[in-house]
DOZA-945124 format. One line per 5 residues: number of its first residue (from 1); their letters; for each residue x, y, z of C-alpha. Coordinates in Angstrom, 2 decimals. Example, Ala and Ser with C-alpha at 12.3 -4.5 7.8 and 13.67 -1.06 7.14 Angstrom:
<pts>
1	AS	12.30 -4.50 7.80 ~ 13.67 -1.06 7.14
</pts>
This chain:
<pts>
1	XXXXX	-183.55 101.97 -22.89 ~ -182.02 103.60 -26.04 ~ -182.27 107.01 -27.56 ~ -185.71 107.41 -29.97 ~ -186.60 110.83 -30.73
6	XXXXX	-183.57 113.76 -30.97 ~ -185.08 117.35 -31.58 ~ -182.05 119.21 -32.75 ~ -182.28 123.08 -31.98 ~ -179.13 124.16 -33.39
11	XXXXX	-176.27 121.93 -35.21 ~ -173.57 124.06 -37.23 ~ -170.85 121.37 -37.18 ~ -169.65 118.89 -40.23 ~ -172.02 116.34 -39.50
16	XXXXX	-175.43 116.21 -40.93 ~ -178.40 116.10 -38.33 ~ -179.46 112.45 -39.78 ~ -175.77 110.94 -38.72 ~ -175.72 112.87 -35.08
21	XXXXX	-179.12 111.60 -33.96 ~ -178.54 107.82 -35.24 ~ -174.89 108.33 -33.76 ~ -176.94 109.24 -30.11 ~ -179.24 106.42 -30.71
26	XXXXX	-176.60 103.28 -30.27 ~ -175.25 105.08 -27.14 ~ -175.91 102.53 -24.66 ~ -178.29 104.39 -21.70 ~ -178.55 103.01 -18.13
31	XXXXX	-182.27 101.44 -18.13 ~ -184.86 102.50 -14.72 ~ -187.79 99.84 -15.51 ~ -190.26 102.25 -13.43 ~ -190.88 103.92 -17.03
36	XXXXX	-193.34 102.20 -19.76 ~ -193.03 100.76 -22.92 ~ -194.45 103.08 -25.39 ~ -197.66 101.22 -26.66 ~ -198.50 100.55 -22.85
41	XXXXX	-198.32 104.06 -21.82 ~ -201.85 105.62 -21.05 ~ -200.62 108.96 -22.83 ~ -200.85 106.84 -26.07 ~ -198.89 110.24 -27.76
46	XXXXX	-195.99 109.76 -30.46 ~ -194.00 112.41 -28.24 ~ -194.69 110.71 -25.01 ~ -194.97 111.98 -21.40 ~ -192.97 111.61 -18.32
51	XXXXX	-194.34 108.26 -17.89 ~ -192.87 106.58 -20.96 ~ -189.40 108.99 -21.77 ~ -186.46 110.33 -20.31 ~ -184.98 113.74 -21.38
56	XXXXX	-181.51 114.25 -22.19 ~ -179.87 117.69 -23.24 ~ -176.72 118.96 -25.16 ~ -175.74 121.97 -25.50 ~ -171.54 122.98 -26.88
61	XXXXX	-170.02 125.93 -28.10 ~ -166.35 124.63 -29.09 ~ -163.69 127.03 -27.62 ~ -160.58 125.39 -28.83 ~ -159.78 124.85 -32.40
66	XXXXX	-160.68 121.50 -32.21 ~ -162.85 120.08 -29.35 ~ -164.27 116.37 -29.10 ~ -167.97 116.21 -27.64 ~ -168.67 112.99 -25.27
71	XXXXX	-171.28 111.46 -23.75 ~ -170.19 113.41 -20.81 ~ -171.77 116.51 -22.10 ~ -175.42 114.77 -21.89 ~ -177.03 116.18 -19.29
76	XXXXX	-180.04 113.42 -18.13 ~ -182.64 114.89 -16.40 ~ -183.27 111.51 -14.41 ~ -180.04 110.99 -13.20 ~ -181.16 107.21 -13.39
81	XXXXX	-181.38 107.21 -16.78 ~ -177.51 108.65 -18.02 ~ -175.16 107.44 -20.81 ~ -173.34 103.74 -19.67 ~ -169.91 105.33 -20.19
86	XXXXX	-168.84 109.16 -20.42 ~ -166.04 108.49 -22.57 ~ -167.94 107.91 -26.14 ~ -167.26 110.33 -28.78 ~ -170.61 112.20 -30.29
91	XXXXX	-168.77 114.59 -32.61 ~ -165.95 117.11 -33.51 ~ -166.89 120.99 -33.35 ~ -164.45 123.27 -34.51 ~ -163.66 126.10 -33.15
96	XXXXX	-167.12 128.96 -32.82 ~ -169.41 125.54 -33.84 ~ -171.94 125.15 -31.97 ~ -174.73 121.98 -31.34 ~ -177.79 122.24 -29.30
101	XXXXX	-180.43 119.30 -28.84 ~ -182.60 117.70 -26.43 ~ -183.09 113.81 -26.27 ~ -185.87 111.18 -25.53 ~ -184.77 107.65 -24.40
106	XXXXX	-187.75 105.25 -24.29 ~ -187.67 101.41 -23.50 ~ -187.52 98.85 -26.45 ~ -187.32 94.90 -27.03 ~ -184.18 94.00 -28.74
111	XXXXX	-186.31 92.41 -32.08 ~ -187.48 95.64 -33.10 ~ -184.23 97.63 -32.97 ~ -180.43 96.31 -31.81 ~ -179.53 99.53 -29.79
116	XXXXX	-182.16 98.14 -27.07 ~ -180.43 94.72 -26.94 ~ -178.86 94.55 -23.37 ~ -176.65 91.61 -23.93 ~ -173.58 92.35 -26.60
121	XXXXX	-172.74 88.39 -26.19 ~ -174.15 85.47 -24.67 ~ -172.90 81.57 -25.27 ~ -173.24 78.71 -22.93 ~ -171.61 75.39 -22.22
126	XXXXX	-172.38 71.99 -21.07 ~ -170.18 70.29 -18.24 ~ -170.71 66.55 -18.28 ~ -169.47 65.79 -14.69 ~ -171.61 67.99 -13.27
131	XXXXX	-174.63 67.94 -15.67 ~ -175.12 71.84 -15.59 ~ -175.35 74.35 -17.90 ~ -172.89 77.47 -17.87 ~ -173.97 80.61 -19.08
136	XXXXX	-171.48 83.81 -20.09 ~ -173.28 86.64 -20.37 ~ -171.81 90.15 -21.23 ~ -174.12 93.16 -21.17 ~ -173.64 96.23 -22.83
141	XXXXX	-173.88 98.08 -19.83 ~ -177.53 99.26 -19.75 ~ -178.77 96.10 -16.96 ~ -176.85 94.32 -14.38 ~ -175.91 90.85 -16.20
146	XXXXX	-177.69 88.64 -13.05 ~ -180.76 90.84 -14.10 ~ -180.43 89.75 -17.72 ~ -180.02 85.79 -16.56 ~ -182.93 85.77 -14.49
151	XXXXX	-185.64 87.97 -16.88 ~ -184.61 85.80 -19.27 ~ -184.96 82.14 -17.19 ~ -188.49 83.78 -15.67 ~ -189.88 84.47 -19.33
156	XXXXX	-189.10 80.74 -20.53 ~ -190.36 79.70 -16.99 ~ -193.46 81.53 -18.05 ~ -193.95 79.64 -21.45 ~ -193.08 76.22 -20.62
161	XXXXX	-192.91 75.32 -17.20 ~ -195.76 74.46 -15.64 ~ -195.62 71.82 -12.83 ~ -194.43 72.32 -9.56 ~ -190.95 70.54 -10.06
166	XXXXX	-190.31 72.55 -12.83 ~ -190.95 75.42 -10.89 ~ -188.38 74.22 -8.12 ~ -185.60 73.95 -10.04 ~ -186.23 77.90 -11.72
171	XXXXX	-185.95 78.96 -8.07 ~ -182.21 76.53 -7.76 ~ -181.48 78.67 -10.84 ~ -182.29 82.04 -9.51 ~ -180.37 80.84 -6.21
176	XXXXX	-177.42 79.86 -8.09 ~ -176.50 82.73 -10.41 ~ -173.50 84.64 -10.01 ~ -171.32 87.27 -11.64 ~ -168.06 87.00 -13.14
181	XXXXX	-166.11 90.27 -12.55 ~ -162.58 90.46 -14.05 ~ -159.85 90.29 -11.40 ~ -157.40 92.68 -13.67 ~ -158.27 94.93 -16.12
186	XXXXX	-155.39 95.71 -18.28 ~ -154.79 99.25 -20.21 ~ -153.29 98.50 -23.42 ~ -152.56 101.85 -24.46 ~ -148.65 102.65 -25.67
191	XXXXX	-148.23 99.41 -24.24 ~ -145.27 97.13 -25.77 ~ -147.73 94.39 -27.06 ~ -145.38 91.50 -26.18 ~ -144.32 92.64 -22.98
196	XXXXX	-148.40 93.14 -22.13 ~ -149.23 89.80 -23.76 ~ -146.50 87.68 -21.35 ~ -147.74 89.43 -18.37 ~ -151.09 88.90 -18.67
201	XXXXX	-150.72 85.41 -19.73 ~ -148.74 84.73 -16.54 ~ -151.76 85.96 -14.76 ~ -154.19 83.57 -16.86 ~ -152.51 80.75 -16.20
206	XXXXX	-152.38 81.53 -12.37 ~ -155.97 81.18 -12.67 ~ -156.98 84.92 -12.67 ~ -159.28 86.70 -14.93 ~ -158.08 89.07 -17.08
211	XXXXX	-159.17 91.56 -19.16 ~ -157.43 93.71 -22.09 ~ -159.23 97.13 -23.07 ~ -157.68 99.41 -25.77 ~ -156.15 96.35 -27.60
216	XXXXX	-155.97 98.55 -30.99 ~ -153.33 101.09 -28.74 ~ -151.29 98.76 -28.12 ~ -147.51 99.03 -29.61 ~ -145.51 96.89 -32.05
221	XXXXX	-141.66 96.69 -31.57 ~ -140.30 97.83 -34.77 ~ -140.24 100.31 -38.02 ~ -143.48 100.68 -39.37 ~ -142.50 99.54 -42.57
226	XXXXX	-140.70 96.33 -41.05 ~ -144.13 96.05 -38.74 ~ -146.57 96.34 -42.21 ~ -143.83 93.68 -44.38 ~ -144.21 91.12 -41.90
231	XXXXX	-147.86 91.37 -41.65 ~ -148.40 91.41 -45.30 ~ -146.04 88.33 -45.27 ~ -148.43 86.26 -43.27 ~ -151.26 86.99 -45.05
236	XXXXX	-149.65 85.80 -48.28 ~ -148.98 82.23 -46.91 ~ -150.76 79.59 -48.69 ~ -150.70 75.83 -47.61 ~ -149.78 73.16 -49.49
241	XXXXX	-153.67 71.71 -49.61 ~ -155.22 74.78 -50.59 ~ -153.11 77.06 -52.42 ~ -155.56 79.57 -53.17 ~ -156.33 80.11 -49.59
246	XXXXX	-154.25 81.30 -46.83 ~ -154.45 80.40 -42.98 ~ -156.95 82.18 -40.94 ~ -155.43 85.10 -39.61 ~ -156.88 87.81 -37.14
251	XXXXX	-157.19 91.14 -38.65 ~ -159.04 92.98 -35.76 ~ -156.91 94.16 -33.13 ~ -158.76 92.60 -30.52 ~ -158.50 89.72 -32.31
256	XXXXX	-154.52 89.73 -32.87 ~ -154.14 91.11 -29.31 ~ -155.48 87.83 -28.38 ~ -153.94 85.47 -30.80 ~ -150.69 86.85 -29.23
261	XXXXX	-151.44 86.08 -26.03 ~ -152.97 82.62 -27.16 ~ -149.34 82.08 -28.43 ~ -147.01 82.61 -25.08 ~ -149.49 79.37 -23.33
266	XXXXX	-148.59 75.98 -23.61 ~ -151.14 74.62 -25.54 ~ -150.78 71.19 -25.76 ~ -151.21 70.96 -21.69 ~ -154.37 70.79 -19.89
271	XXXXX	-153.59 73.65 -18.61 ~ -153.83 76.03 -21.24 ~ -157.35 74.25 -22.59 ~ -159.16 76.22 -20.60 ~ -157.99 79.73 -22.66
276	X	-159.44 79.01 -26.06
</pts>
């Protein structure tokens, strides 16, 4: 589900109503499939009814000089329909500023808008020895990943599979779906990048599934001038094969941290090739 309609009753913040509504619409909301799709609901109303929409309210007045409004301030009418995370910032308020609104979440399809897409990443690989496909699905939190895989397989089977044999194969897929959970989550906030990367690399080589969060908050040792100078020098590096283009270097924090961790792994051995 995702927030589709917003009724702003009061907004004295610096953020325009349209931008505030847009930010609310992109917040991942847990999905309760007992609701009807708006076009399939019997109410046939643009505003919807209790069968096809869920209500969330927000009422905050800043008492501090600067106060950040988070998704934890959203109060859902149905406890099953709520923000996936309560730590998503919505807007900053100065002292005395106030926001009061009502938001309405509905079911939708990802082909209509990205806010209804339940998966943030979806890839697959083929294992020639076992002759099987391995699917990796990363959910935004609106639906469990195992449900995404099973529902997708069910839709594909309904459209393409007719024979009894194919139906048996689908049941085999249904029984073998498993969810991979990280064995350890590392919060990179205020950690030295090199030390944190070496710890993650050692655990990964031991076969553990590692997840690093808040990569943008990791600390690179050295003065700011020296770190920036080294980064600019690396970006200016050219190759003899192409004097106008430099090698590809990650610029986003998550890609940079991933590249540092990969650099600490034995690249030319079979043990490391599992970590691209």
